[in-house]
C-alpha positions in Angstrom: -19.2 -16.2 17.6 -18.8 -12.5 16.8 -21.9 -10.6 15.7 -23.6 -13.3 13.6 -27.2 -13.4 14.8 -26.7 -10.6 17.3 -27.6 -7.8 14.9 -29.0 -7.1 11.4 -27.2 -3.8 11.2 -24.2 -5.0 9.1 -24.8 -4.8 5.4 -24.6 -8.2 3.5 -21.3 -7.3 1.9 -19.5 -7.1 5.2 -21.4 -9.8 7.2 -19.8 -13.1 7.9 -21.3 -16.1 6.4 -22.6 -19.0 8.5 -19.7 -21.2 9.7 -17.1 -18.5 9.5 -15.6 -18.4 13.1 -14.0 -15.6 15.0 -10.4 -16.9 14.5 -11.0 -16.8 10.7 -12.4 -13.3 10.8 -9.5 -12.2 12.9 -6.9 -13.9 10.6 -8.5 -12.3 7.5 -8.5 -8.9 9.3 -4.8 -9.2 10.1 -4.1 -10.3 6.5 -6.0 -7.3 5.2 -4.1 -5.0 7.6 -0.8 -6.4 6.4 -1.9 -5.8 2.8 -2.8 -2.3 3.6 0.8 -1.8 5.0 2.2 -3.2 1.7 0.0 -0.7 -0.2 1.7 2.0 1.8 5.1 0.5 1.0 4.2 0.7 -2.7 3.3 4.3 -2.3 6.6 5.0 -0.6 8.5 3.3 -3.4 6.7 5.5 -5.9 7.6 8.5 -3.8 11.2 7.5 -3.8 11.0 6.9 -7.6 9.7 10.5 -8.1 12.1 12.1 -5.6 15.2 10.4 -7.1 14.1 11.3 -10.6 13.6 14.9 -9.6 17.0 15.0 -7.9 18.6 13.5 -11.0 16.9 16.2 -13.2 18.1 18.9 -10.8 21.7 17.8 -11.5 21.4 19.3 -15.0 21.1 22.7 -13.4 23.9 21.9 -10.9 26.3 21.0 -13.7 25.3 24.2 -15.6 25.8 26.4 -12.5 29.1 24.8 -11.6 30.4 25.4 -15.1 29.2 29.0 -15.0 31.1 29.5 -11.7 34.3 28.1 -13.2 34.3 24.7 -11.5 34.5 22.5 -14.5 36.2 19.6 -12.7 33.4 19.4 -10.1 30.8 19.8 -12.9 32.4 16.9 -14.8 32.3 14.8 -11.7 28.7 15.4 -11.0 27.8 14.9 -14.7 29.8 11.7 -15.1 29.4 10.1 -11.6 25.9 11.1 -10.5 23.8 12.1 -13.4 21.9 9.1 -14.6 23.5 6.8 -12.1 21.8 3.5 -11.1 20.4 3.6 -7.6 20.9 -0.2 -7.2 23.2 -2.3 -9.4 21.7 -2.1 -12.9 18.5 -0.5 -11.8 16.9 2.9 -11.9 14.0 3.4 -9.6 11.4 2.6 -12.2 12.8 -0.9 -12.5 12.7 -1.4 -8.7 9.0 -0.3 -8.7 8.2 -2.6 -11.6 9.9 -5.6 -9.9 8.1 -4.9 -6.7 4.7 -4.5 -8.4 5.1 -7.7 -10.5 6.6 -9.8 -7.7 5.9 -9.3 -4.0 3.0 -6.9 -4.4 1.1 -9.0 -7.0 1.7 -12.2 -4.9 0.5 -10.5 -1.7 -2.7 -9.2 -3.4 -3.5 -12.6 -5.0 -3.0 -14.5 -1.7 -5.1 -12.1 0.3 -7.9 -12.2 -2.4 -7.7 -16.1 -2.5 -7.9 -16.3 1.3 -11.0 -14.1 1.3 -12.6 -16.1 -1.5 -12.0 -19.5 0.1 -12.6 -18.6 3.7 -15.2 -15.8 3.7 -17.0 -15.9 0.4 -14.9 -13.1 -1.0 -16.2 -10.6 1.6 -13.9 -7.8 2.7 -13.4 -6.0 6.0 -15.6 -8.3 8.1 -13.4 -7.7 11.1 -13.7 -4.0 10.7 -17.4 -4.0 10.0 -18.0 -6.0 13.2 -15.8 -3.6 15.2 -17.8 -0.7 13.8 -21.0 -2.4 15.0 -19.6 -2.9 18.5 -18.2 0.6 18.8 -21.0 2.7 17.3 -23.8 4.2 19.4 -27.1 2.9 18.0 -29.6 5.7 17.2 -27.0 8.5 17.4 -26.5 10.7 14.4 -23.1 10.0 12.7 -23.2 6.4 14.0 -25.4 4.9 11.3 -24.6 1.3 10.4 -24.6 1.9 6.7 -24.9 4.9 4.3 
């Protein structure tokens, strides 16, 4: 049964409660890992949002330079077909980010939190804390159990 009873080195916040079995700790660890991946996805969406927005603003200069170079037809095409264009039907990137945040992301966070509350008393990172305890060298500087 994991580290329960084997050590007092884990802080209370990251120790499993009585009755929480290894499979539950592992499942919650995997759910947390999946949520961390979704946090990264969210960051990538915000990066895409900022990159697309920056590219769109750069098109103002492109249009200006094309006109100065005498390429009015191409400047018109960039201005009318690209500048301010939706990246998905009816959506700019801010709308995609908002929909992701309010839908999938919010649901994922709520379910992960609910699972922790119902199955582990709300405690986070039990799996990782127990892994730390197994992997650290007791008594060695830099391997302390807690700050």
